[in-house]
N, C-alpha and C positions, 0 to 999 in steps of 0.2 A: 435598497442601497445599503452600503456598509455604514456602521456607526463608528463614532470616534473610538480609537483604540487606546486604552490607557492601561497602566500597570498598577494593580492594586493587589493586596494580599488575597482578597476574595477571588480575583481572576486567577491568581497562581494556584490557589487551593482547588478551584473548580476545574482547572485544566488537569491537575494531577489526578483528581477523582475521575474525570472523564477518560483519561488515558487508561486507567485501571479498568474502568467499566467497559470500555470498548474491547479490551483484551479478553474479557470473559463474556462478551455479549452472546446471547443465544442460550444461556444456561437453562432458560425456561423451555427450550425446545429440544432438549436432549442431554442435559447435564454435561456440558462441554468442560473439558479440563485441559491443562497446559502440559506441553512437553518442552523442556528447555534444551538448548544446544549451545555449546561454547564456540561453534564454528559459524561462519557466515558464507553462504554460497554467493559468489560474484556473478551477477547476471548482466551481460552486455545489453545495450538498448534494443538491439534487433534480434537477440537470441530467443529461442523458445524456452530454454531453461528446463529444469527437471520436472518430470511428471505433469505435462500440460493437461489442463481440463478440456480445452477445445483447440480448434485451429485458430490462427491469428485473426483478430478483428481490427487490426490496424489498417488505416487507409493509405498510409505512405510508409516507406522504409524509415524507421527511427534512426537518428544520428545523434551523437553526443553534442551537448551544448557547452562548448568550451569557452567561448568569448562572446559576451553581450555588453551592450552599452549600459544597461541598467545594473545597479549594484545587487549582489546576491545577499539575501538576509543572512546575517552572521549567526544568530541563534545563541543559546547559552551552553556552555560546556566546551567540548572539543579537546579535553585533556585526558592524558592517561588512557588513550584508546577509546574514550567515550564519545558518542556522537554529539553533534551540536543540536540541541533541542529547539525547534521552531514551532510556534503556534500555527495552526492550520488556516487562520485568517490573515496571515502576514502578507501584505502586498508584495508581489514579485517572487513569492515562493515557487510559483509555477509559471510556465510559459504557454503562450497560445498565439495563433494567428487569426486576424479578423475573419469571421464567418467560415473558418476552416478548422477542422479538428483531426487529430491523428488517430482517433479511435471511434469506431462505429458501435455505440451502445446497443442499438437495435439488432445489429448483426450478432453481437455477443449474446443477446437474449435468445435469438433464434438458434444459435449453435447449442446453447444449453438445453433449451426446451425440446430439442430434437431427440434427446436421450434422457428419459425420465430418471433412471438410477443416478446418472451423472449430475443431473440438475438437483436431485434430492441431496446428494453428497455435498454439492456446492453450497446449497442453502444452509446446511448444518454447519459447514466450515465458516460461512460468512455470518452466521448468527441471525438468520432471517427465516421466516416460515416459507416453506417451499411453494405454498399456494400463492404467495404474494411476490415471488421472485421477479416476475416481469416488471412489476411496479417498482420494486426495490432498485432494479437496474436502471429503469427510466429516470429515477430521481438522482442518479449519479451524474457527475459532470466530467467531460473529457478534458484533460490537461496534459502537459508534458513536464516532467521533472527537470528542474534547473540545476539540481545538485545530486550527487550520489546519495542515495537515501536507503537507510536500513529499515526493514519491515519484517513482520512475521508472514511467511507465505505458506499457502496450502496447495498441494498438488493432488493428482488423482492417478492411481496405478492399481490395476487388478481389482477394481471395485472398492479400494480403500482410500481414505484421505491421508496424505502424507503432509507432515508439518516440518518446516525448517526456517531458519533465520537466513535472510538474503539481503544483499546490498544491490539495489537497482541502479544502474548507471544513469547519469544525467542524459536527457534526451529520450528516456523511456516514456511511452504513452501509457497513462493510467486513467482510471475513473476514480474520482474522489467524492466523498459524501458531503452532507450539508455542513459539517464542521471542518472540512478541508483535509480529511484524512484519506490517503490512498486505500481503496478497497478492492480494486481489480487491476491486474496487469494485462494489458490488451493483447500482447504478443502471444499469450498462451491461455488466457481466460482464467488464470489462477486467482482465487480470492486472497486478499491481503488484510493485514491488521497491524496495529502498532507493534513496534519491536519491544516495548517495555524498557526497563532500565538496564544498567550494566554496560559493559564495553561493547564495541561493535562486533567483536569476535574475530577469531583467527580466520583469515581469508582462505577460501577453498576455490580453486580455479585460477585461471590466468588473469593477472592484474592488468588493467588497461592503463594507458598513459595518463598520468595526472591523479591516479587513485592514491588517496592518503586517508587513513582511518580517522585522523583527527579533523578532517574536513567533511566527513560524512554527516548528513543531517538525519534527524529523526523527527517525525511530525507529531505534535501533541494536538488533540482536538481543540478547536476554538471554544471559548467559554460559552457561546450560545450559537444556535443554528444561524447560518448565513443566508442572505437572499441572493448574494452575488459574490464572485471571486474577482479580485483585481490581478490580472495577469500581465506579465512582461511580453511584449512583442519583440522577439529577438532579431527579426529580419529588418523591421523599420525603426527600431529603437524607441517605439512608443509604448503606451500603456492602454489596456482595454479592460472593460468590465464584462464578465460573462455571467448571466443569471444561473443560479444553481439548477441543475437538471436540464439545462439547455444544450443543444448540439452546436452552438455557435451562430445560429440564425438570428439571435437578438444581441449579439456583441455590440458594444458601443465604445467609442474612444473616450478616454478620461485623461485628466491632467495627471502629472506625476504625483503620486501620493505624498502628502506632507505630514500625515499623522504617524506617530511612532507605532510600530507593530506591537501588539500585545505580547508581553514576555511570557514564555512558557516556564514551568517550574524548573529551577536549577537543579533540583534533586528528584529525578523521576523515580517511580517505584522500582525497587531492586528486583521484583519478580518479573518474569517474562511470560505473562499469560498469553496463550495462543489457543483460539477456539478450535475444537475438533468435534468429531461425532461423539455420540453418547458412549460412556465408558462402561466398565473399566477398560483401561488400555495398557499396553506396554510398547516400548520402542524397539523395533527390530530393523535390520537393513532391508532395503527394497529388494524386490525380486530381480534375479538376473537370468530368468528363463529365456531360452533362445527366442521364444515367441514374443517376448516383451520388447518394446522400443527402448533402447538404452538411453539413459539420461545424457544430456549434452556434455561432452568433454569427459565422460566416464565418471562424473561426479555422482556420489551417492547421497541420498537424503534419508531422514528418519521416516519410517512408515508407521502409521498408527493402525494396530490390528486389535480386534476384539478378543478378550480373554474368555476362557471357558467359564461357565456359570460358577460362581463362588470364588473365583480367583480375583486377585487385586484387592485394593482397599476401598 
């Protein structure tokens, strides 16, 4: 069960350190390094988005969550184009329906393991050993975003990992880890990571109704691993608790949370670390070969490509 959520300097410091650590997770498996971008690709809830790793693993067509009875966590920040930072253990940060999930984690695992090079690239981008990818995916929890959320996303094109900043629309089905951080976007199988500090970024793509940069959320890792997530049921106006790593089969109804959510750091790291495959790397535009599937809406993303021996820092 969840523990009482308090706001202490230790909690704030650990959240800040965890956010930075997650951004560079996987350095031991390939020397991952960051590529920063000032733009943010807008990805609608049901869209495939740029450079999908797999086919969709969503069970139902995602729809934006625009109005719910439960209050949406405010978070810290939300000024001067910066996202509102919310801790991953905040009750009501995510939505879910009793015994129903919008994402099939096992199907996602099957889609990846059917293509070994793709699975290896996914594991590197996610910062987890390829040999344990099935278990890593099984430990994630399917939820639905209740707010537009900025993340670092990784795609796959022509055998390379692409990295870009994205804002995922509310209603997007994702898989989150034990600290409440989105790690996979279910509509395309792309691994996700924290967006890091700084502004949301200049939007690229068509804005949806209700989009406001100052209302975008960014998720900071919870101070400690969770055993369950408290979700808002947007259909019935109730609350439910979903065990971490569960597919909804052990959901249980709970009372409206009374504890204050743990506050994330008000000053997130200014760096924007985003895990990639082993370097050195440079950033170049994605391929536009006729044989390639174009990215949705003609949006381009940064592609990470290996440099020749001796190049780079």
